[in-house]
C-alpha positions as CSV (number, residue, x, y, z in Angstrom):
1,M,-81.6,198.1,-83.5
2,C,-78.5,196.2,-82.3
3,T,-78.4,196.0,-78.4
4,R,-77.2,193.2,-77.3
5,F,-74.0,190.8,-79.0
6,V,-71.2,188.3,-78.4
7,L,-66.8,189.0,-78.3
8,L,-64.5,186.4,-78.3
9,R,-62.1,187.3,-76.8
10,E,-60.2,185.7,-79.6
11,H,-61.8,186.9,-82.5
12,L,-60.8,189.9,-80.6
13,L,-57.2,189.3,-80.8
14,A,-57.7,188.5,-84.7
15,V,-58.9,191.3,-85.4
16,L,-56.4,193.7,-83.8
17,K,-53.6,191.6,-85.6
18,R,-55.1,192.3,-88.9
19,L,-55.3,195.8,-88.0
20,G,-51.8,196.8,-87.5
21,L,-52.5,196.8,-82.8
22,G,-50.7,194.0,-81.2
23,G,-50.1,194.1,-76.9
24,D,-53.1,191.8,-75.1
25,P,-56.2,194.3,-74.1
26,G,-57.2,191.9,-71.0
27,Y,-59.8,191.2,-72.3
28,A,-61.7,187.8,-71.1
29,T,-64.5,186.5,-73.4
30,R,-68.3,187.7,-73.6
31,Y,-71.5,186.4,-74.4
32,N,-74.3,188.8,-73.3
33,I,-72.4,192.3,-73.8
34,A,-75.6,194.8,-72.6
35,P,-75.8,199.1,-73.4
36,N,-73.7,201.0,-71.0
37,T,-71.2,198.5,-70.6
38,R,-67.2,199.1,-71.6
39,V,-66.0,197.4,-74.1
40,P,-62.6,197.7,-76.9
41,A,-63.1,199.6,-80.2
42,I,-59.5,201.1,-82.4
43,R,-59.7,204.2,-83.4
44,T,-57.8,206.8,-85.2
45,R,-56.6,209.5,-82.6
46,T,-53.3,211.3,-83.8
47,K,-53.1,207.1,-84.6
48,R,-54.7,203.9,-84.5
49,E,-54.9,202.6,-80.7
50,T,-57.7,200.9,-78.5
51,A,-59.6,201.6,-76.4
52,S,-62.3,200.9,-73.4
53,L,-65.6,202.9,-74.8
54,R,-69.3,202.6,-73.5
55,W,-71.5,201.3,-75.1
56,G,-74.1,204.1,-74.8
57,L,-72.9,207.9,-76.5
58,V,-72.8,211.0,-74.8
59,P,-72.7,214.4,-76.6
60,A,-69.5,216.4,-75.8
61,W,-72.6,218.8,-75.1
62,A,-75.4,217.0,-73.3
63,K,-75.4,218.5,-70.1
64,E,-77.1,215.3,-68.1
65,D,-75.8,211.6,-69.6
66,V,-78.2,209.9,-72.5
67,G,-76.4,207.3,-73.6
68,F,-79.2,204.8,-73.2
69,K,-80.7,206.7,-75.5
70,L,-78.5,206.6,-77.6
71,V,-77.3,203.2,-77.7
72,N,-77.7,203.4,-82.1
73,A,-77.4,205.7,-84.7
74,R,-79.7,205.5,-87.9
75,L,-77.5,205.6,-91.5
76,E,-80.3,207.6,-93.0
77,T,-80.3,210.5,-90.8
78,V,-75.9,210.0,-88.9
79,A,-75.0,212.7,-90.6
80,E,-78.3,216.2,-89.7
81,K,-78.8,214.8,-86.4
82,P,-76.2,216.7,-84.4
83,A,-75.5,214.4,-81.3
84,F,-73.5,211.8,-84.7
85,R,-72.9,214.1,-87.3
86,D,-69.5,215.8,-85.7
87,A,-68.2,212.1,-84.6
88,L,-69.8,210.4,-88.1
89,R,-66.4,213.4,-89.0
90,L,-63.8,213.4,-86.7
91,R,-64.2,210.3,-84.0
92,R,-65.4,207.0,-86.0
93,C,-64.6,203.7,-84.0
94,V,-64.9,200.1,-85.0
95,V,-65.9,197.4,-83.2
96,P,-65.0,194.3,-83.3
97,A,-67.8,190.8,-82.7
98,T,-68.2,187.8,-83.1
99,G,-72.1,188.5,-83.8
100,F,-75.1,190.1,-82.1
101,Y,-78.8,189.5,-81.7
102,E,-82.4,190.2,-82.8
103,W,-85.8,188.7,-80.9
104,Q,-87.7,188.3,-83.4
105,T,-91.9,189.3,-82.0
106,V,-93.5,185.6,-82.5
107,G,-96.8,186.5,-81.0
108,R,-96.8,187.3,-77.5
109,A,-93.6,186.0,-77.8
110,K,-89.6,187.1,-78.0
111,K,-87.2,184.7,-80.1
112,P,-83.3,185.7,-80.1
113,F,-81.0,185.0,-83.6
114,L,-77.7,184.9,-83.2
115,I,-76.3,186.3,-86.4
116,R,-72.8,186.3,-87.5
117,R,-70.7,185.7,-90.3
118,R,-71.8,182.5,-92.6
119,D,-67.7,182.3,-92.6
120,E,-68.6,182.2,-88.8
121,A,-64.8,184.8,-89.2
122,P,-65.2,188.0,-86.7
123,F,-66.1,190.8,-88.1
124,A,-66.9,195.2,-87.0
125,F,-68.4,197.8,-86.6
126,A,-69.2,201.3,-88.0
127,G,-68.9,202.9,-84.3
128,L,-68.6,206.5,-83.3
129,W,-67.6,207.7,-80.5
130,E,-67.6,210.8,-77.8
131,T,-65.5,211.9,-75.4
132,W,-68.2,213.6,-72.5
133,H,-66.9,216.0,-69.2
134,G,-70.1,216.7,-68.4
135,G,-70.1,214.0,-65.1
136,D,-68.6,213.7,-61.5
137,G,-65.7,211.2,-62.4
138,G,-63.8,212.5,-64.9
139,P,-63.7,212.3,-68.8
140,L,-66.6,209.8,-69.9
141,E,-65.7,208.1,-73.9
142,T,-69.1,206.7,-75.5
143,F,-69.7,205.0,-78.9
144,S,-72.7,204.4,-80.9
145,I,-73.2,201.5,-83.5
146,I,-74.3,202.7,-86.6
147,T,-77.6,200.8,-88.6
148,T,-79.0,200.7,-91.9
149,E,-82.8,199.1,-93.0
150,P,-82.2,195.2,-92.9
151,N,-81.1,192.2,-95.8
152,E,-82.7,189.7,-96.8
153,L,-81.1,187.9,-94.0
154,M,-82.9,189.4,-91.2
155,R,-86.5,191.5,-92.5
156,P,-88.1,188.8,-91.0
157,I,-86.0,188.9,-87.7
158,H,-86.1,193.0,-87.4
159,T,-86.0,196.3,-89.1
160,R,-82.7,197.2,-88.6
161,M,-79.6,195.9,-88.9
162,P,-75.8,197.2,-87.8
163,I,-73.3,197.9,-90.0
164,M,-70.8,195.4,-90.7
165,L,-67.5,195.7,-91.5
166,T,-64.7,193.2,-92.4
167,P,-60.9,193.6,-91.4
168,E,-59.7,195.0,-94.6
169,Q,-63.3,197.4,-94.8
170,C,-61.9,198.8,-91.9
171,E,-59.1,201.0,-92.8
172,P,-61.0,203.5,-95.4
173,W,-63.1,203.9,-91.8
174,L,-60.4,204.7,-89.5
175,D,-59.0,207.2,-92.0
176,D,-58.4,209.9,-89.6
177,R,-58.3,212.3,-93.4
178,L,-61.9,211.3,-94.3
179,T,-63.8,214.5,-93.2
180,D,-66.9,214.8,-96.3
181,P,-69.8,212.7,-94.8
182,A,-70.6,212.8,-98.3
183,R,-67.7,210.0,-98.9
184,V,-67.9,208.4,-95.0
185,L,-71.3,207.0,-96.0
186,A,-70.4,205.5,-99.2
187,L,-68.6,203.8,-97.3
188,L,-71.4,201.7,-95.3
189,Q,-73.3,199.0,-97.3
190,P,-75.5,196.9,-95.4
191,Q,-73.5,192.9,-95.2
192,A,-74.6,190.8,-98.1
193,A,-77.1,188.7,-97.0
194,E,-75.1,185.5,-98.8
195,T,-72.2,186.0,-96.1
196,M,-74.4,185.7,-92.5
197,Q,-76.2,183.4,-91.4
198,A,-79.1,183.4,-88.5
199,A,-79.8,181.0,-85.6
200,A,-82.7,180.7,-82.7
201,V,-81.0,180.3,-79.7
202,S,-81.5,180.3,-76.0
203,R,-83.9,181.9,-74.5
204,F,-81.9,182.2,-71.9
205,V,-79.7,185.3,-73.4
206,S,-82.4,187.1,-73.5
207,N,-81.7,188.0,-69.2
208,V,-79.7,191.0,-70.0
209,R,-78.3,189.5,-66.3
210,N,-76.9,186.1,-68.0
211,E,-73.2,185.3,-68.9
212,G,-71.2,182.6,-70.6
213,P,-71.6,180.1,-73.3
214,E,-75.8,179.1,-72.8
215,C,-76.4,182.6,-74.7
216,L,-74.8,180.1,-77.6
217,A,-77.6,177.3,-76.9
218,P,-79.6,176.3,-79.9
219,A,-83.4,176.8,-79.2
220,R,-84.8,173.7,-77.4
221,P,-87.8,172.6,-79.8
222,D,-90.2,174.6,-77.5
223,E,-88.6,177.5,-77.4
224,A,-88.5,177.4,-81.6
225,A,-92.5,177.0,-81.7
226,G,-92.7,181.1,-80.5
227,D,-95.8,180.0,-78.3
228,E,-94.8,181.4,-74.8
229,P,-94.7,185.0,-73.6
230,Q,-91.6,186.0,-72.8
231,L,-89.4,189.3,-71.0
232,S,-86.3,190.4,-72.8
233,L,-84.5,193.0,-70.3
234,G,-82.5,195.4,-71.8
235,L,-84.1,195.0,-75.4
């Protein structure tokens, strides 16, 4: 499961540069990105481009906005699920990120962790995007993040983890000539545990309304102990 992440402006610009996209997308650093938020994503549509997509995929055939249900797509079933199978073949995207948050249940408490690359370099989530015409405000473009089984680092924290792509791995994922589902799925491998790090952070981030660098602050000793019950909005 992946329902919150952080993207620093400088990391977005670095990923765009590595993928051959210049210009300034006008993005300001966000420390607590949640579903239903618009974020920059990179896709290929005739040519490679940056797009502002809302997190929470709405299939083109949906009768109503169901994006809150389709924030993530499971790797194990993404090629068969009607909501995702066409997008897997034809509408893939990458979503730049600095790190993501996950909550470990300890007794009655939920302890937030910030997970990122060990070298603290930016990466990108493997995503799928769709265009929906069912609303009143014109076309709605949305995306979902693909998740998989946890590696050794993530297993004590949560039962799922997002697919994390390096800029080099983004190239074949964005190749719109690749449409065979088996070959597409072969590109998706869980990030090796030794390339990642997890740090307990303040419960400030657990409130979806909170924003700012305080979200990255290390957990206080009393928070790290995991003795207190904690409400986590948006999880």
